[in-house]
C-alpha positions, 0 to 999 in steps of 0.5 A: 776867210770871208768878207764880214766885219770881225774884230781880232783877238791878239793872244801874246803873254795870256795863253788862257780862255778863263779870266782874260781881260782883253779877251772878255772885251772883244767877246763882248763887242758884239762882233764875231771874234777872229782868234790870233796867235803869232809866232814872231819871228823877230823873237824866235829868229834870236833864240840860240837853239831850236829845242827851246822848252819855252816855244813847246810849252807855248805851242802846247798851250795854244793846242789846248786853246784850239781844241776847246775852240774846236768844241764851239765850232771855232779854231785858232788862227796861228801865223809865224812871221814878222807881225807887221806883215801878218796883219798887213796879209790879215788886212787884205783877206778880211774886213777888220774893225779892231785888233784887241789885246792885252798890254805888254810892257817891255820895250820891244813890245811897246815898239811892235804894238805902236807899228801895228797900231799905225798900220791898222789906223791906216786901214780905218781899223784900231787896236785896243789893249787892256790891262792883264798880266799886272794888278797895278800898271807902271803909273798906278803906284806912284809917288806923291809927286807922280814920280815912280818908286825906285825902293821896294818897300814903300812901293809895296806899301803903296801897292797894298793900300791900293789894292784894299782901296779898290776892288778888281774884279775877274773877267769871265771871258770863258762864258762867251766862247760862243762868239768866235768866228765860226771856222776851223783856224790854221794851226801849225805844227812845232816843226812848221815853225822850226822847232823841236820837242825837248823832253823838259816837262814844264811844271803845273802850278802848285797852289794847294792850301798847305803849300801856300800857308807854309810858303814863308817858312819853306820857301827858302829851302830848295830840297823839298818841292816847296815853291809854286812853280808859277813863274812860267805860268805867269810869264805866258799868261796861262794863269791869271795874276788875279787868281794868285793875288787873290789866293796869296791874299787869303793864304800867304802875304809872303807869296804875295810880296813876291807877286809885288816884286814882279810888279815892281821891276816891271814898272822899273823897266818901263820908267828906266828902259835903259836898264835893259842894257846899262847898270841902273845906277850909272856909278857902277859903270866903273867897275872894273870887271875881269870877265874871265871866260874860263871862269864863266865857263866853269860857273855855267857848267856847274864846275865851280867847286862851291856846292851850292852854285854848282848844284844851282847851275846843273838844275838849271841846264837840266830842267830850266829851273833853280830855286829862287834862294839858289839864284841869289846864291849863283848870281852873287857868286858870278859878279862878286867872286869872279867879278864878271859882268852882270850882264853875262850872267843875265844872258845866260838865265835868258837863254836857259830859264823857263820862266825867264822874264825880262824885267824880273831876271834884269832887276834880279841881276842887277840887285844881286850885282849891287848896280841895280835900284834897291839893290844889295849894297856892294859890300854883301857878298853871299858866302856859298859855303855858309848858304849850303849849310844854312839852307841845305842842312841834310845836303839833299839838294847838293847830293841830287845835283852834285853827287861827287861833292864830297868826294876826291874827284870833285873839282877844287873851288875856282877861287877862294871865298875869303880872297874873292870876297875882299877883291870884290869890296876892294873893286867896288870901292875903287869904281866908287872913289 
């Protein structure tokens, strides 16, 4: 690396060259831009497997970015280690004026960014952060008194009214790719960061007009491939949320509502960080979870004797994906039928889901358990057999993942629905009394 002054653009949850806010600002800064991605060992070292499809997905998209930059006489600098140490090394080798990045609102990210900011300031540089992965940040949609919303419906109404009041524009970063630093970069292989290919193919986003226009009527049916498959792309920023909101406004109010749920849970996590490990609603701290390890294993393995539950868990284990309706069924079953702490299920989803996002995963699990904000009431216990009949009428989904479900060798239900429902309601009532 040379000693001429540069700015760095730090890719994180925004793995794209087009409509990237922070990248746009960096490329317009007037200085050459060094593109950086850090495989953060603070995160990677906590992953239970070296065959993680999410890491392979990130690597694949970084490779695409690197190849595109090569066409502009540049290349991506990929590092592996702790961010603070990587930046210390960069600062000793390069004259850095600023580091540009897009904001990340999760607790670890906030702490990491604060530490990097302090290091940069000590070295006469600064950290410039921009809004990119959301339409509205944590304090842009709040009540009249400035307090955060804890109920989705009024939050979504305010969110939509803000959207009508303000025009949001794209950031055409793709038009300025010649402003990257002319250097080949350093691109690490998947093996060099300690991971292996998984064989799991991640879905491309499916955003055709027909799918979006029919989203309201098809989104609860797990059998047809009718969802947009945008979760993992939003998670890692391979697609712009502004693009998705623009499409949703034109084609599907229901899909727009799903995007708003994502931002609702993100601002909940920001304003109430205790939810990462604790109940949002402290009165549920007294719930006496059974936490039976064999029941949990049966649930994880898709061997509960309830076809819809088992189909969902087997789909998750095989593909890293689970249909949203089925996620509600399996999470309700774990927390209500088996009385297993939602944190056990949340952690399992965090390990397996390709589209895992802390705020949404946490919010949805606490919703299912009845312990969260705007949660399903504790006496709402999904009947997995009725859910099967209602949403998989032809048994297409269940037949695919649990082909033996109607045969003699299918496992018997590990708990009776009527008994489990009454036990759950009684346990919650006792905790609240």
